[in-house]
N, C-alpha and C positions, 0 to 999 in steps of 0.2 A: 550465633555464628554457624548454625547448622546448614545455612544455604551456601557457604563458601565452597568453591570448586573442589578442593582437596577432600572434602567430606561428601559432597553431594554426588560426585561422579561415581561413587561406589553403589549408588542406588539408581540404576539406569532408568527404571520406569518412572520414578519420581522426577528425575532430571527431565525426561521427555514431557511429563505432564506440566512441569513448571516453565518450560521453555519452548515446547513444540519442536525441539531439535534433539536429535540423538547426540550422544557425547562426541562421536567422531565428527559430526556436522558442526557442533559448536567449536571443536578444536580447530577445524579449518577456518571457521569464522574468525577466531582469535588470531590465527596465523596471518590471515589476510588483512585484518584491521589494526593489529597492534602497532605496526610501523607508522601508520597514519596517526594513530592516537599519540604515540610518543613524539612525533614531529609536531603535532598541535600543542602538546604540553611544552616542548622546548620553545616554540614560538610564543606561547603565553607567558612563560617565565622569563623570556628575553625582552619583554616590553621595556621601553626607555624609562618609565617612571618607577620601575621596580627598584627597591633599595638593596635587597639581599641578592647575592650571587646565586646562581643555580646550585642547588644542593644545600643552601643555607637555611632553608625552612624545615619544618617538621616533616618526617617521613610519612608518606601517605599510609593510612590505616589499611587500605586494600590495594593489592597489586593491580596491574593493568587487566589481567585476565578476570579477576573477581569484579572489577569495575564494569567490564563488558557484560559479565554474567548478571550483575545486579540490574543493569539497564534492560537486558533481554527479559528477565523475570518481571520487571516493571511493565514492559510492553505486553507481556503475555497475561499476567494475573491482575495487574493494575491495582496493587494494594496502596494504601496511604504511605506516605514517607515514614511515618512513625512505625508502622508494622514492618516495612521493608528494612528499616534501620535495625529493628530488634532482631530480625532474622539473620542479618549480616554482621551484627555486633558493632554498628556505627550509629551516629546520631542522625536524626531526621534532617538536620541542616547539611550534613555530609552527603546524604542520599540525594538531596536536591542539587548539590554541587556536582556530584558525579554524573547524574543524568544530563545536566546542562552541558557537560564536557563530552560525554560519550555519544549522545544522540546525534550530533552533526556527523560524527564519524560513521555511525551506522547508516545514516541517511545517504552519505556518499557511497558507502558500500552497496546500498540498495540500488542507487543509480547505476553503479558499475555492472550490476547484473541485468539491467534492462537493455535488451537488444531488439530493435525492430526487425521483422523478418527480412531475409535476403531472398528475393525471387530467383536469384541465380543458383542458390544452393538448396532451396526447399523443394522437396519432391511434390509433384502435382497431385492434388487430391481428386478423387472421384466423387463428384457432387451428384445429388439427386437431380434427375432430369427436370424437375419442377423449378430448380434454382439456376437454370442455364443463363438467366439474365443477371445474376448476381456476380460480384467479383470472384474469380477463381481462387485468388490468394488474398486473404484479408486479415486484419486484426478485428477483434470483437470488443465493442465498447459498451460500458454500462456505468452506472454511478450508484453510490450508497450514501445514506445520511446517518449522522451520529448526533444524538441529543447533546445539547450544550447547556451550560448554566444560563439562566435567563438574564440578559443584560439589564442593568438598573435604569439606563436611559430609555424612556418610552419609545423614542424614534428608532434607536438601535434595536429595541425589542421587536418592533414591527418588521424591521428589515431581516431578522433571522427567523421569524415565525414561519414554519412549514405547514401549509394547509393539509398536506398529505399525512404528516406525522402528528399534527395537532400540538406541536411544541417547537421551541427554537432548536434549530439544527445547523450543522455544517455539512456541505455536500462535497464529495470527492469523486472525481471521474477516474475510472480505471480502464486501460486497454490491455488486452492479453493476446498472446500468440495463439491463433486458432488451433494449431497442431499440438503444442505442448502445454498450453494453459499458463505459461509463464507471463508475469506482468512485464509489459514493454513500455508502459508510460503511466505516470500518475500526475494529475493536474494539480494546480493550486487549489486549496480548499476555499469554497465560496459559500455564502449564506444559503440556507436550505431552499428558499423560494426561487433560486436561480433555475431557469428551465434547462433541462439536459442539453438541448440543442444549442442554447446560448453558451453554456459552459464549454461545449465542444468547440464552438466557434472561437471563444476567447482563448482556449488552450492552444490553438494553432496546430493541433495534432494532424489533421488531414493534409495540411500543406507540408508537413515534415515526413509523411510516409514515403518510402522509397518508390521509385517508378514501378508500376505493375502491381502494387499492393493497395487494396481497397480497405474500406471500413464497413462494418455492419453493426446495427444496433436494433433496439426494440422500437415500439411505436412512438416513444418519446423522441426518436431521431428521424422522423419523417422529413424528407428533404435533405438528408445527410449527403447525398451525392453532389448537391450543389456546392458543398464546401470543399470537395476534392478537386484538384486542378484538372483531372481527367474524368470527373464524374463517376469514379469508382466507389459507389456507396449503395447500400441497400437496407431496407427495413421491412417489417411485415406489411401486409395489405390491410388497410382500414375497411371497416364495414361501411357500405354505402348508406348515407343518411336516409332514413325512412324506408329502407328496403332490407329484405333478408340477405344475409351474407351468402354469396355464391359458393357452391360446393368446391369449385376449383380454388377459391381463395382459402377455404378451410384446409384443404390438402397442402396448399403452398405454405400457409402459416405453420402447420405442424412440421413440415420439412425444415422450415426456417428456424423454428424453435430448437430442433435437434442440432442445428448447426451452431447456434449461439449459446447453448446451455453451458458451454465451457466457462464463459465469463462468470456465470452464476456460481459455478463450483469454486472458481478462484476467489471470488469475493467472499464466499463462505469460509475459505481457508484464512483469508485476511481477518475476518471478524471473529475467528476463534481467539485472536489476541484481544483481550478485554479492554485494552487501551483504545480500541476502535469500536467497542460495543457498549460499554458502560457510559453513563453521562460524563462528558468531558469535564475534568476538574481543573484544567490549566487555563481557564478563561480565554479559550479559543487561540491560545498562543502555540506556535510551532506544530499545528495540527498536520499540515502537509508533510512536515519532516517525519512525524510519527508514521504516517501512512507509507511513505517511501522506505523508511527503515523496516517496517513490517513486511512490505513487499519484497525487500531484499532477502529477508529471512525465509519467506514462502518460496521464493525462487530457488534458494539453496536447497530447501527440502525437495522441491520438484526435480532439480538437477541430480541430486544424489540418489533419488529413488527411481530414476528413469531406467528402463532396461537398456543394456549396452548392445 
């Protein structure tokens, strides 16, 4: 029971290490998500086939706040259910039940923090002269892969095998606000071999961008502008085949890298949550929900730590 909120909040540094949230940030998360969690519980308990009336079953071993805390710790540290149950004083079966109920609430809370940039409100950036042909206002797009358990079926196994990582993986696409680094969109999770540009096309992100907002990505997104209704897309310049790379292209790519590094920083923040870094143990189930839930937690960190 040493991980329950009433005990853990007295140890601020431990709380931060276990959740990547300060106590005040977690309190705001609970305040924002608890009404949705309670509404979901009432809906679950009001199902027609239920025989008991609401309140007729056993009282939950953990309150709503501790259930949210348990799920955030699971996302951050990714212990087994047995270990997490021991730390919170509940059974492993109860841990699985709690995560199943709280994760959709955190996923929706994550979605609620994702806002595409507004060209009418965002101040104009001063771009490097080399980048005058790139969109002035843009979201930065990249993807990451997470190792998954090898499927038993040989055909499914081949479908998830990533030549880049040399193992079965799931791939997630992330788009961030170039100015703030906040996540503005997370795609569905796809098998690792899926090409980045194909994943971008399937996500429909470029069509959903507000007017005047473009997208930029790395060399995996060559041709990105063709997916945008107004052609507002850019990627680094490829080396000419069989020829040395021109000096002007090298200067352009360095300037371009400085512009898109923010998405690498945000993905690094996401992957500090071990549920997105360690080998997936959930048999590839609800992977995108985890990514969106973690993205919401990262967005809350960035929002609370921005200078006013």
